[in-house]
N, C-alpha and C positions, 0 to 999 in steps of 0.2 A: 548612615550608617562610614564607620570611619575605614577608609583605602586609602591606599602607593597612593598618593599624586605624580603622575607623567612632567618629567621636564624636559630639557636640553640647556645646555651652558649655550651661557650670549657671550660670556665678557670674560677672560683671563691674563693676569699682566704680563706671567709667563711661562713658558711649557719644552719639555722634548721633546725634542721631533718622532723619540720614538715610544712615547708615552704622553702622548695629548691629551685635554681635556675631554674630550667628544668621546674617550673608554669612558668618563661617568655614566652618560643617558641612559646604559645597559648597566644590566649587571645579569651574572654568569660565572659560570665557575676559568673560565677563562678572557676574565674579565683585565685588563693590566693596568684599568686607573693610570692615575696620571699622576706625573713628576716636575717642579719644577724646571730653570734652567738648572747649569752647571754656575757657584760661585752669585747668584743672584742675591740682586735686594729685596730686605723683609723690611715690610710685612707682605706678602700676596696674596690677594684682591683673587675672586672669582664669584664671579655674579651666577645662576641658573634664573631662566626663567619660566616659572609652575605655565600647567597644557591650562588651566582656569585659571581665575579666583579665589582662591582660600585659604578655607580655614584650620592656621597649622596647628597640630596639635606634638607631633613631636617629630625630632632632628635624629636620624642616624649616621656617624663618618665610620669609616672602615680602612685606619691608617696601616701605610705602609710598616714595615716591619721592622727598618730600621734606619729608613726616610722620615724620622719622626722630628711633627715641629712640636715645641713647645710648651705653644695655647692656639687657639683660634677659634676669632671674635663670629657671632651671629646674628647679623641685621633682613628685617624683612623688610620690603621696598612695595609701598602701595600708589595707584593712583590717583589723582585729584579728579573730581566726576564732569569736570570740564574739557578734561583733556584727553587726547588720542593714550595708545599705552603703547608705550614704548619703553625704551631703555632710558631714557638722556631727562624723561617724568616724571621715573621715580621723586619717588620721597622714603627713605631712608627710617626706620628706629629700633637702634640698638635692644640686643634681646637676653646678653649676657657672653658667655663665652666657658671653655671647657677645657680642661690642662692635661698632657697626653704624659704619659708612662713615660722613660728613658728604655727600658726594656730590655734594662738589663740581666734582668734576673732569669730570662730566660732564652737568655743567647743569644737575641735578635733574627728567633726562630720564628714567633705568635704573634697574628697582628691585632691589635686590641680593635676591639670594639664601644664606641659611645654615644650613649642613646640618650640624651636631652627633653623634655617635658616642654614643652613653651605652649603658650594661646595669645596669636593673633592671626590676623586676616593677610591677607597683603597679596602679589601678584609675582613678585623676584624676592627671592634670599642669597642674600650678599658671607662670602667670607673671608673673610680675613686673619690668612697665616701667617703665625708670628716665624722667625727662627727656631730652626731646630734644635738637635740635642746632635751633641758631641758623640761621634764612636767611631770604633777605628773601620768598619764598612762603611760608612757615609763617610766618603775622599771629597763630596766636590762639595759636601755641604748643604745641601738639597732636602724639599721636601716635597713627599708624600701621599695620593689619596686613593687606594683601591676602590672604596666606593662612598657618593653618598646616594642616602632614603630618605624621605620627604612623606608624612603620615599627614593626614587628616581630610578633609572634608571640601566637598563643592560649593560656594556660597550658593550659587545657582539653586543648589539641588536641598537645599536649608531654605529655602526659598521657597520652593513652591512645598515643601513637604507642610509649613504652617500655611502658608494659601490655599491650599485646595481642601475644603471642608471632606472632601468624601475619600479621607486621605485612612489609611483604618491604621489604627497607634497599635494594634492586638502584632501586625507583620513585620514590626520593629524586634527585628531579633540581635538585644544589647548591642543598642545604638554604640556606646562611650567606649566598649569591648574593642581590642584591635586585632584582627584574623592573625596568627601565625604564616598564616601566606602572606602575609604583607610585609613579615618582619626582612632584616637586607639578608639574616642571617640562612635564610630560605633559598634566597635567590642563589645565591654564592655558591651553594652547593647543590643545586638544583638542576640539572639537565634541560635547557628553557622548551622546549616541546614536551618534555612532562613534568615540569611545572604549568606549562599551558592548560595544559590535560586537570592537572588536579582541582587546577580552581574553578574547572567547569563544571568538574564533579560538586564540589561547593557547594556553586547557585545549585546544581540538580538536587543533591542534599536539601538547601534550604528547602526550594520548590516542594519539596515532599510530606519532605515536616509541614508546610504549612498545606497541604492538602492530605494530613496525615496516613502516607502510603510508607509507613511505619516499615514493614521489610523491604522497601525498597532503598530507606533510608541507610536503614542499619547495614547493605551491601554497599552501597555512595560509601559509608565509613571506609568499612575492611578494604575495600580498593584505592582509598584514598590514603590507606595506611601501609601500606604492597607498593604503591606506588613514589614513594616519598624515600624507600630504601632504594628502588626501581630508579630514580632518580641521581641518587646519590653518586650509586655503582655505575655510574653511563655520566655523574662529568668526570668522579676521576681516569675511566678512560675516554676520557676527550680532554682530556688532560697530558695524560699516556702519549696521545697522538700528538697535540701541539710540541708536547715534547721531542720527540722521533719524527719531526719535522724541523727541527732545529736545527736538532742536529742529525740531519738528512741521511737519518735512516729511513728512507719509505718504505721498508721491507717491515718493515718492524709500526711502519704509517698505516699500512695497509692491512695489515691482522689485523691492526683496534679497527681500523672501521668493517672491515668486515664480521669483527666481534660485536661492536656497538649494536650491529643492523640485523644480524643471529637472534640475539637477546631481545633488545627491542621490540621483532614479529613474535617472538615467542610465549613476550609476557604481556604484549596487546591481543594475544588470543587465547593466552587463558585466564584473563580477568573480563575476556569479554569487553572490551574497552568498545566497542561499538553498538551494544547494549544498554551497554550503564548511560550511555551521551542518547541515548535514545533519537537516533538522526534521521533514521524509520517513521516519528511520531511518538506522541505518549503514549506507551501504555493504557493512561488513566484512562484516556479519552474512546482507547475500543467497548465496542459494544460487549456486554456480559453473554457467551454463552446458558441462555435459556432453556434450552428443549431439555427434555426430562431425558435424563440413562435411563436408558430397555436392556432389560436386564438380559443372559442367557437363554435362547429357543434351550425346553427342555427338551431330550431325546425323544424319540420316537417310538412305538411300541416293537418296533420291526426288530427295534437296534438293545433289547432289554434280554435280558436274558429267561429261553423259553422252560418250563418245568416241565419234570416227567409228567408222561402222561398215568391216569388214575386208573384202575380198575377197577372192573366193577363188582366185584366184593369192600375191596377198600372207600366202596360206595352207595357200599350198603350196610355199608358198615358207621358212615361217618351219617349218615342219611338215620340210621337209629340215635336217639335220644337214648342213654343210661336209663334202665327200670329204677324208678321212681324209687325208697326203701320201703320194707314190711313194716307198717302201723299196722295191721288189723292184728297182731295177737296182743291182745290187751295184757297187762299184770298180770291179771288174775291164773294165763295162758301156760306164765314158764316152768316148764317142771321145778317143782320143788328140789330144794337139795339133797333130800331121799333118791332119789333117785334117778338124781344123778351123780351116786353111789352106789347105783347097780351097774351105773357101765363100764366098769372097773374091780376085777379082779382080787381081791387081796393079794397078789402078785406085782398090783398092779399095770397091766395088761389091759389094755384097751379091745371088749374082746363087739362091741358092735360100734359104729358108727353112727353118733347122734345130733339132729344139726340146733347143736347151741349158739345157745345169738352170743355176739362177737365180744359184746360192752358186759358179759357176766364175767366174775373176776369167781378164778378157781384158788381154792387157799391151798398152802402147800402143803406137799405129802411130810404128815409128820406131826399135825395142828393138832390141839387138843377139842373134840367135839365135834368138829367139825368136816374132818373125813372121817372115810371108812363107814362101817355097819353099829352104831348107838346100843348101852344098855338100854336104855329107855326109847319115852316114843318123845317125839321133836314135841318140842313147843311153838303151840298155834300164835299165827301172826296177830294182829290188831283187826283185821278188816272178818278172818275166818272166825276171830271169837265175836266181832260181830256180828254175823249173821248166825252164829251158832247161841249165841242167847241164851234164844230161847230153851235147849236142849241141855243146854251148861243145868241153868238153876235144877234138870230134870234128874239129869244121868252125873251132874257129876264133870270138873274139867277135864280129870284124868282119863275117865273113857272114852269123853268125847275125844280130846285128842289121838287117842287112841285108832277109833275109826278116821281121824281127820289126816 
């Protein structure tokens, strides 16, 4: 995977005593950068020795805001196989050049960041810096670089990847993509300590994705986003502290230092950085708790509410079952409608209580032919007519109905 290639400056044709080339070896918000000598001769050249032989993919240059060069050329230096690695044995190949703006439109307040894509292998990177843009702030005709960044891949890592047959290709996460954490703009605005923590968390996030710990990866992603904002804020505090030191305002510098320390500790505690880095070991390797979950013990009988005692009468009533419905009375034993009407006087007053079945419907008063004493005999029902069929044939139905 492409990454930032560490380097250190091994040669420079000239430098200002207050802005030496060694400033380019590190990236931080307080980096002062390199500046050429006053009224120097052009072009100026600088050689960077890469940490390992690498395949270069991207070069970034952050120019000074008013000490601006008109053009910068790039050369990659490699060593023949039979010679030791040294500056004298390097053989250079020209890659190209970039042109820089005079920065007049921004009133010389903005720094220009140039990025160039390359494809070359080598151990050295040489910069040839041409004459400066003339402006009112550049009194001594100097040129300056605030930062240089090299992105690529170590050649040894590439060979190991292809030589190792057991290497899992599915573990390569976007090999052609450059991480935003390796970009020059990230380091130039981030607090160095926070930047290192962010890189560790990013590595942890990739490992969590490979281990399918997606909840943990989501938590790491949110922590990285929050830390990026925190790092920028701490970087501003650091610049303000350095400015206070330059103006010998030590009370303000002390105040800024205390403010930075308190804010840093507060954020680390709030985001639980110690747990996210898993300094005490990965949680994924810890044995899971497989003990069954015990339910809460039910309350004892003594703690339940006690019901009031039941009296003897209530016990007898509770033991007695309700009487079964009286089905002994057949349909034929029910009183006839005429007999029911005898229980009521012409004025409608009850003269005697009778045991009348509840399912027998009583006709409302004032009905025709169903209440009160009728003028003729009641009609016989079908069952009576069947039983008295023989008598009806002899005496007739009108006479028999009177007898019934």
